[in-house]
C-alpha positions, 0 to 999 in steps of 0.5 A, a space after each residue: 389614518 390609514 383605512 382599507 377602502 371597504 371600511 364604513 367608518 366615518 371620516 371627518 373632512 380634514 382641515 387643510 393646512 395653512 402652511 405655505 406651498 413654498 415651505 412644503 415644497 422646500 420640505 419635499 426637496 429635502 425629503 426626496 433623497 430618502 427614497 433612494 436611501 431606503 426610507 420607509 416606503 408604502 407596501 406595493 408587493 404582492 400579498 399571499 392572495 396575489 393582490 398588490 396593496 397600494 396606498 392612496 392619500 387623499 382628503 375624504 371628499 366625494 371624489 373618492 366615492 368611485 374608489 370605494 365602489 371599485 373596491 366593493 365591486 372587485 374592480 381593483 381586485 380584477 386588476 390585481 390590486 388592493 387599495 388603502 386610503 390615507 385620509 390624514 395626508 391632505 392634497 397639499 401635504 401629500 407631495 413630501 409623502 409621495 416623494 419619500 415613498 410613504 404613499 404610492 398614489 395621491 391626489 393633488 390640485 393641478 396648480 400645486 403639481 405645476 408648482 412642484 414640477 417647476 421646482 424640480 420635484 419628480 411628480 407625475 400626474 396620471 389621471 384626474 381625481 376631480 374635474 369641473 363639470 364645465 357648466 357655469 351655474 352647475 359646477 361643484 365649486 363657486 365664488 359665493 357671497 352672503 345673500 344680503 350683501 348686495 354684491 351681485 357680480 365678482 367685479 364688485 369684490 374689488 376692495 373687499 376680502 375673499 376666502 380661499 382654502 390655500 392662497 397658492 392653489 387652484 381655488 385661489 386661481 379660480 377666485 382670481 379668474 372669476 373676478 378677472 373674467 368679470 372685468 375686475 382686478 384681482 390685485 384689488 381683492 384681499 385673499 385670506 386663507 380659511 378652511 372650506 368647512 369654516 366658510 359658511 360661518 365666516 360668510 354668515 358672520 361677515 368675517 369675509 365678503 366672499 369665498 371660493 368653496 367646493 362641495 359639500 361646503 358649497 351646498 352648506 353655504 347656500 343653505 345658510 343664505 350664500 349666493 353663487 356669483 361666479 363659476 371660476 372653474 369654467 373661467 379657468 378652462 373649458 375642460 378643467 382638471 381640478 386635481 389629479 392622481 399622481 405618483 413620483 417618477 421613480 415609483 412609476 419607473 420601478 412599478 410600471 405594471 402596478 401604475 398601469 393597473 391602477 390607472 386602468 382600474 380607476 378609469 373603470 371605476 369612473 365608467 361605473 360611477 358615470 352610469 350609477 350616480 345613485 350608488 355614488 351618492 349612497 356611498 359618500 355618507 359611508 366615508 365622510 360626515 356628509 349626510 344622505 340628504 346633503 349627498 343627494 343634492 350636492 353637485 358631483 365632480 366630473 369624472 375624466 379619464 385624461 388630465 387636460 393638457 389645454 387646462 394645464 397650459 392655461 394653469 401654467 400661465 395663470 401661475 406665472 402671472 400670479 407669481 407662483 412660478 417663474 419658469 414654466 415646467 415641462 408639461 411632458 414631464 408632468 402629465 403621463 399620456 
C-alpha cells in the first residue's frame, strides 16, 4: 500500500517475511540491472506545485511518526519535497525495490545493509531511522522471558529456544550479544523466526523460552507477563544505529539535490520530535493499530542525525563472527557522511 504521509488511515504492523536474507539479496542482485534498463521507477520529478514527490518504504512502526509530523507541519514542503510512504515493503524486502528504482528511500536495519554491501549491492545509508536510547533498562528493544519461567539472566537461555523476527538481522545479533555479554554461549541457544506481533503469544503459550522484541510488541509482551532480562542494543554498541534510511548509490548520484533535501528535512523532523514527544505519541495511533494508551507508555526510539560509524564497525565484526559475511564491506562506501 502506498499512502501520502498526511493520511490518517490505520495501517496494521506488517508481518515480516520469513524468507532468508541471502535469497532476498540474491534477488536484489538480479533486479539491479532493471534501473539501467528503464525499469519502473518511483516518481522524483517536480510536480506542478514545484514539489518533488519521493517514495519511502518502511514498515508502519513508531519510528515513522516524525516523518508524518514533518509533512503535517510543512517541513518537507519547506525543503521542496512531498513524501509518500509504501508500508507494504518491509525493511528486509526493500533492498530489491530500492535497487530497481521502485522506491526512492527506505529503512533497513544496519546489519542487513552491511550484508547487502558485502555482496556488492549499491546501497548507501543516509541517516538513522531508529536508534537505541543507549539506556539499559529503558530501551525500545529487549530480550524477554515469561515471568513464571524462572529464568533471570540471558546466560540461562543456553540449551533453550529464543525467538527473533529474522535470523540474519540486527535482532538476532542483539539476542546473541545479550547472551554473550552475560557470559553465555550463543551457539548453545536455538534461534527461531517468529514475527514480532506473534511473540507475546509464543511466550505465554510456552512455544519459546525467550524472545528478542521491540516496541510496541515489547510493551504488549510485558502486559502479558513477560520480563526483560537483557538489553542487547546497548550490548552491541554504546551509540547504536538500529536501522537507517538508505538509497541506491545510483539514485544519490542522479538526484543529489533531492537526497540532500531529504536528509535535511528528516533531521529537522527529528529536532522537532525531540522537543515535542507528546505530539509524537499522539501521532502514532493515526498510522498504526497501536492504541493511544499503548502509545503513551512505549519506549520511543532515539533520534540521531548521523549513522554511527563505530556501531557499524562493531556490527561488521559480529556479522563476520556469526557467519553472515566473509569479507568486511567498505564502510566509506556504505555510510554517507
